[in-house]
LORO-53293 format. One record per atom (N, C-alpha, C, O, CB): residue in one letter; x, y, z. Coordinates in steps of 0.2 Angstrom, whole numbers, padded with zeros to 4 digits, always signed. Glycine has a CB too. Layout:
BEGIN
aXYZ...
This chain:
BEGIN
m+0004-0006+0000m+0000+0000+0000m+0004+0006+0000m+0002+0012-0002m-0005+0000+0006s+0010+0006+0002s+0015+0012+0003s+0016+0014-0004s+0017+0020-0005s+0021+0011+0006d+0017+0010-0009d+0017+0012-0016d+0011+0016-0019d+0012+0021-0023d+0019+0006-0021e+0005+0014-0017e-0001+0018-0018e-0001+0024-0015e-0003+0029-0018e-0007+0014-0016i+0001+0025-0009i+0002+0032-0006i+0006+0036-0009i+0005+0042-0011i+0004+0031+0002e+0012+0033-0011e+0017+0037-0015e+0014+0040-0021e+0015+0045-0023e+0024+0033-0016r+0011+0035-0025r+0008+0037-0031r+0003+0043-0030r+0003+0048-0034r+0004+0031-0034g-0001+0043-0025g-0006+0048-0024g-0003+0055-0022g-0005+0060-0024g-0011+0046-0018l+0003+0054-0018l+0007+0060-0017l+0010+0063-0023l+0010+0069-0024l+0012+0058-0012r+0012+0059-0027r+0015+0061-0034r+0010+0065-0038r+0011+0070-0041r+0018+0055-0038l+0004+0062-0038l-0002+0066-0042l-0003+0072-0039l-0004+0077-0042l-0008+0061-0042l-0004+0073-0032l-0005+0079-0029l+0001+0084-0030l+0000+0090-0031l-0006+0078-0021g+0007+0081-0030g+0013+0085-0031g+0013+0088-0038g+0015+0094-0039g+0019+0082-0030d+0011+0084-0043d+0011+0087-0050d+0006+0092-0050d+0007+0097-0054d+0009+0081-0054r+0000+0092-0047r-0005+0097-0048r-0003+0104-0044r-0003+0109-0047r-0012+0095-0045i+0000+0103-0038i+0003+0109-0034i+0008+0112-0038i+0009+0118-0039i+0006+0106-0028i+0013+0108-0041i+0018+0111-0046i+0015+0115-0051i+0018+0121-0053i+0023+0106-0048a+0010+0112-0055a+0007+0116-0060a+0004+0123-0058a+0005+0128-0061a+0002+0112-0063i+0001+0123-0052i-0002+0129-0049i+0004+0134-0048i+0003+0140-0050i-0006+0127-0043l+0009+0131-0044l+0014+0136-0042l+0018+0139-0048l+0020+0145-0048l+0019+0132-0038k+0019+0135-0053k+0023+0137-0059k+0018+0143-0063k+0021+0148-0066k+0024+0132-0064l+0012+0142-0062l+0008+0148-0065l+0008+0154-0061l+0008+0160-0064l+0000+0145-0066q+0009+0153-0054q+0009+0159-0050q+0015+0162-0048q+0016+0167-0046q+0006+0157-0043a+0021+0158-0050a+0028+0161-0048a+0029+0167-0052a+0026+0169-0058a+0033+0156-0050p+0033+0172-0050p+0034+0178-0053p+0036+0177-0060p+0041+0173-0062p+0040+0182-0049q+0033+0180-0065q+0034+0179-0072q+0039+0185-0075q+0038+0191-0073q+0028+0179-0076p+0042+0183-0080p+0046+0189-0084p+0041+0194-0086p+0035+0193-0087p+0050+0186-0090p+0044+0200-0087p+0039+0206-0089p+0036+0206-0096p+0039+0209-0101p+0043+0212-0088r+0031+0202-0097r+0028+0201-0104r+0022+0207-0104r+0020+0209-0109r+0025+0194-0105s+0020+0209-0098s+0015+0214-0098s+0017+0219-0092s+0022+0218-0089s+0008+0211-0097r+0013+0224-0091r+0014+0229-0086r+0014+0226-0079r+0016+0229-0074r+0010+0235-0087f+0011+0220-0079f+0010+0217-0072f+0016+0212-0071f+0016+0209-0065f+0004+0213-0072g+0020+0211-0076g+0026+0206-0075g+0031+0209-0070g+0031+0215-0069g+0029+0205-0082n+0035+0205-0067n+0040+0207-0063n+0047+0208-0067n+0049+0204-0070n+0042+0201-0057p+0049+0214-0067p+0055+0216-0071p+0061+0212-0069p+0066+0212-0073p+0056+0223-0070y+0061+0209-0063y+0067+0205-0061y+0067+0198-0062y+0071+0194-0061y+0068+0207-0054a+0061+0196-0064a+0060+0188-0065a+0063+0186-0072a+0062+0190-0077a+0052+0187-0065t+0066+0180-0071t+0069+0178-0077t+0066+0171-0079t+0067+0168-0085t+0077+0177-0076g+0062+0168-0075g+0060+0161-0076g+0063+0156-0072g+0061+0150-0072g+0060+0160-0084r+0069+0158-0070r+0073+0153-0066r+0070+0150-0060r+0070+0144-0058r+0080+0155-0064l+0066+0155-0056l+0063+0153-0050l+0057+0148-0052l+0056+0142-0049l+0060+0159-0047r+0053+0149-0057r+0048+0145-0060r+0050+0138-0062r+0047+0133-0060r+0044+0148-0066d+0056+0138-0065d+0059+0132-0068d+0062+0128-0062d+0063+0122-0063d+0064+0133-0073s+0063+0131-0056s+0066+0127-0051s+0061+0124-0046s+0063+0120-0042s+0070+0132-0046i+0055+0125-0047i+0050+0122-0043i+0049+0114-0044i+0048+0112-0049i+0043+0125-0044r+0050+0111-0038r+0050+0103-0039r+0046+0100-0033r+0045+0103-0028r+0057+0101-0038a+0043+0095-0034a+0040+0091-0029a+0043+0084-0028a+0045+0081-0033a+0032+0089-0031t+0044+0082-0022t+0048+0076-0021t+0044+0072-0015t+0042+0075-0010t+0055+0077-0019v+0043+0065-0016v+0040+0061-0011v+0046+0058-0007v+0050+0055-0009v+0036+0056-0014l+0046+0060+0000l+0051+0057+0004l+0048+0052+0009l+0042+0052+0011l+0053+0063+0009n+0052+0046+0010n+0050+0041+0014n+0043+0038+0012n+0039+0035+0016n+0050+0043+0021q+0041+0039+0006q+0034+0036+0003q+0028+0039+0007q+0023+0037+0005q+0034+0029+0004n+0029+0044+0011n+0023+0047+0014n+0023+0054+0016n+0019+0057+0019n+0022+0043+0021t+0028+0058+0013t+0029+0065+0014t+0030+0068+0007t+0034+0066+0003t+0034+0067+0019l+0026+0074+0006l+0027+0077+0000l+0031+0084+0001l+0029+0088+0006l+0020+0079-0004s+0036+0085-0002s+0041+0091-0001s+0041+0095-0007s+0042+0092-0013s+0048+0088+0001i+0039+0101-0007i+0040+0106-0012i+0046+0110-0011i+0047+0113-0006i+0033+0110-0013s+0050+0111-0016s+0056+0115-0016s+0056+0120-0022s+0054+0119-0027s+0062+0111-0015f+0060+0125-0021f+0062+0130-0026f+0068+0134-0024f+0070+0133-0018f+0056+0135-0027n+0071+0138-0029n+0077+0142-0027n+0076+0146-0021n+0070+0148-0020n+0079+0146-0033r+0081+0146-0017r+0081+0149-0010r+0078+0157-0011r+0074+0158-0006r+0088+0150-0008y+0080+0160-0016y+0077+0167-0016y+0070+0168-0017y+0067+0173-0016y+0081+0171-0021g+0066+0162-0019g+0059+0162-0020g+0055+0164-0013g+0050+0167-0014g+0057+0156-0022i+0058+0163-0007i+0055+0164-0001i+0054+0172+0000i+0049+0174+0003i+0059+0162+0005y+0059+0176-0003y+0059+0183-0003y+0053+0186-0007y+0050+0191-0006y+0065+0186-0004t+0053+0183-0013t+0047+0186-0018t+0040+0183-0015t+0035+0187-0017t+0048+0183-0025d+0040+0178-0012d+0034+0176-0009d+0032+0180-0003d+0026+0182-0003d+0035+0168-0007f+0036+0180+0002f+0034+0183+0009f+0037+0190+0009f+0036+0194+0015f+0036+0179+0014g+0041+0193+0005g+0044+0199+0005g+0050+0199+0009g+0052+0194+0012g+0039+0204+0008s+0053+0205+0010s+0059+0206+0013s+0060+0213+0017s+0056+0217+0015s+0066+0205+0009g+0064+0214+0021g+0065+0220+0025g+0059+0222+0028g+0055+0218+0031g+0067+0226+0020n+0057+0228+0028n+0051+0230+0032n+0044+0229+0028n+0039+0230+0030n+0051+0238+0033e+0045+0225+0022e+0039+0223+0018e+0037+0216+0020e+0032+0213+0018e+0040+0224+0011r+0042+0212+0024r+0041+0205+0025r+0035+0204+0030r+0033+0207+0034r+0047+0203+0029v+0031+0198+0028v+0026+0195+0032v+0027+0188+0034v+0032+0185+0031v+0019+0196+0027q+0024+0186+0039q+0024+0179+0041q+0020+0174+0037q+0015+0176+0035q+0023+0178+0048s+0022+0168+0036s+0018+0163+0033s+0013+0161+0037s+0013+0160+0043s+0023+0157+0031t+0007+0159+0034t+0001+0157+0038t-0001+0150+0035t-0006+0147+0036t-0005+0161+0038g+0004+0147+0031g+0002+0141+0027g-0001+0142+0021g-0004+0147+0019g-0002+0136+0032p-0001+0137+0016p-0003+0138+0009p-0011+0139+0009p-0013+0142+0004p-0001+0132+0005f-0015+0138+0014f-0022+0139+0013f-0024+0145+0017f-0030+0147+0017f-0026+0133+0015g-0019+0148+0020g-0021+0154+0024g-0018+0160+0022g-0019+0166+0025g-0019+0153+0031m-0015+0160+0016m-0012+0166+0013m-0017+0170+0009m-0022+0168+0007m-0006+0164+0009p-0016+0177+0008p-0020+0181+0004p-0019+0179-0003p-0014+0175-0005p-0018+0188+0005a-0023+0181-0008a-0022+0180-0015a-0016+0182-0017a-0012+0187-0015a-0028+0183-0019r-0013+0179-0023r-0007+0181-0026r-0007+0188-0028r-0012+0191-0030r-0006+0176-0032q-0002+0191-0027q-0001+0199-0029q+0004+0199-0035q+0009+0196-0035q+0001+0203-0023n+0002+0204-0039n+0007+0206-0045n+0013+0210-0042n+0012+0212-0036n+0003+0210-0050y+0018+0210-0045y+0024+0213-0043y+0022+0221-0042y+0020+0224-0047y+0030+0212-0048t+0024+0224-0037t+0024+0231-0036t+0031+0233-0032t+0033+0229-0028t+0018+0234-0032r+0033+0239-0033r+0040+0241-0030r+0038+0242-0023r+0034+0245-0021r+0042+0247-0034g+0043+0239-0019g+0042+0241-0012g+0047+0246-0010g+0051+0249-0013g+0044+0234-0008t+0046+0248-0003t+0051+0253-0001t+0054+0250+0005t+0051+0248+0010t+0047+0260+0002g+0061+0249+0005g+0064+0246+0010g+0064+0239+0010g+0065+0235+0015g+0062+0249+0017g+0062+0236+0005g+0062+0228+0004g+0057+0226-0002g+0054+0231-0005g+0059+0225+0010i+0057+0220-0003i+0053+0217-0008i+0046+0216-0005i+0045+0213+0000i+0056+0210-0011k+0041+0218-0009k+0034+0217-0007k+0032+0210-0008k+0034+0207-0013k+0029+0222-0010p+0028+0207-0003p+0026+0200-0004p+0021+0199-0010p+0017+0203-0011p+0023+0197+0002q+0022+0194-0014q+0018+0192-0019q+0014+0186-0018q+0009+0184-0022q+0022+0191-0026y+0015+0182-0012y+0011+0177-0010y+0010+0171-0016y+0005+0169-0017y+0004+0179-0008w+0015+0170-0020w+0014+0166-0026w+0014+0158-0024w+0012+0154-0028w+0020+0167-0030t+0015+0157-0017t+0014+0150-0015t+0007+0148-0012t+0006+0143-0010t+0020+0148-0010t+0003+0153-0012t-0004+0152-0010t-0008+0147-0013t-0007+0147-0020t-0008+0159-0010l-0011+0143-0010l-0015+0138-0013l-0023+0139-0011l-0027+0135-0012l-0013+0131-0011t-0024+0145-0008t-0031+0146-0005t-0036+0145-0010t-0041+0142-0008t-0031+0153-0003q-0036+0148-0016q-0041+0147-0021q-0042+0140-0024q-0046+0138-0027q-0040+0152-0027y-0037+0135-0022y-0037+0129-0025y-0038+0124-0019y-0038+0117-0020y-0030+0127-0028q-0040+0126-0013q-0041+0122-0007q-0046+0116-0008q-0045+0110-0007q-0043+0126-0001d-0052+0118-0011d-0057+0113-0012d-0055+0108-0017d-0056+0102-0016d-0063+0116-0015e-0051+0110-0022e-0049+0105-0028e-0044+0100-0025e-0044+0094-0025e-0046+0109-0034l-0039+0103-0021l-0033+0099-0018l-0036+0094-0013l-0034+0089-0012l-0028+0103-0016t-0040+0097-0008t-0043+0093-0003t-0047+0087-0006t-0047+0081-0004t-0048+0097+0001g-0051+0089-0012g-0055+0083-0015g-0050+0078-0018g-0052+0072-0018g-0059+0086-0021m-0045+0080-0021m-0040+0075-0023m-0038+0070-0018m-0037+0064-0019m-0034+0079-0027v-0036+0073-0012v-0033+0069-0007v-0039+0064-0004v-0038+0058-0003v-0031+0073-0001e-0045+0067-0003e-0050+0063-0001e-0052+0057-0006e-0053+0052-0004e-0057+0067+0000g-0052+0059-0012g-0053+0054-0017g-0048+0048-0017g-0050+0042-0018g-0053+0057-0024e-0042+0050-0016e-0036+0045-0016e-0037+0041-0010e-0036+0035-0010e-0029+0048-0016v-0039+0044-0004v-0039+0040+0002v-0045+0035+0001v-0045+0029+0003v-0041+0045+0008l-0051+0037-0001l-0056+0033-0003l-0055+0027-0007l-0056+0022-0006l-0062+0037-0005r-0051+0029-0013r-0049+0024-0017r-0045+0019-0014r-0046+0013-0015r-0045+0027-0023l-0040+0021-0010l-0035+0016-0006l-0039+0012-0002l-0038+0006-0001l-0030+0020-0003f-0044+0015+0002f-0048+0011+0007f-0052+0006+0003f-0052+0000+0006f-0052+0016+0011e-0055+0008-0002e-0059+0003-0006e-0055-0003-0009e-0057-0008-0009e-0063+0006-0011q-0049-0001-0011q-0045-0006-0014q-0041-0011-0009q-0040-0016-0011q-0039-0002-0018n-0040-0008-0003n-0036-0012+0002n-0039-0015+0008n-0036-0019+0011n-0030-0008+0004f-0045-0013+0009f-0049-0015+0015f-0056-0018+0013f-0059-0015+0009f-0049-0010+0020k-0057-0024+0016k-0064-0027+0015k-0068-0025+0021k-0066-0024+0026k-0063-0035+0014t-0074-0023+0019t-0079-0021+0024t-0084-0027+0025t-0085-0030+0021t-0082-0014+0023t-0086-0027+0031t-0091-0032+0033t-0097-0029+0036t-0096-0024+0039t-0088-0038+0037t-0102-0032+0035t-0108-0029+0038t-0111-0035+0043t-0111-0041+0041t-0114-0027+0033t-0114-0032+0048t-0118-0037+0052t-0125-0035+0053t-0127-0029+0052t-0114-0037+0059r-0129-0040+0054r-0136-0039+0054r-0138-0038+0062r-0136-0042+0066r-0141-0044+0051n-0142-0034+0063n-0145-0034+0070n-0151-0039+0071n-0155-0040+0066n-0148-0026+0072r-0151-0042+0076r-0156-0048+0077r-0162-0045+0081r-0166-0049+0082r-0153-0054+0080
């Protein structure tokens, strides 16, 4: 069953990576683009399954500063489902303004549904249920 759990985590990781790559700071193709973005941060986003039961998301170290800001613009993380909506790049004063590009708030229902569906599938596939009659 651990192979099945790993498979489910990989599916979840693939979806999260697709979301994050869309939300990562983008090169300046429009007036909303980040003038400092090159695409390297977006290309560095990876999902890895550790010990067959943990999903790890990683990206270039500087991504944390574009996500949560720096200097007097910095904010604290509240987890992927508690963050504000993604923000377009705007110039900060005394630091980088947070862009919240790792937020998953608007995808919470979809991602939760994926996990619930995989758990149900695994349960149905690996456990037999029995019913008893009341006399």
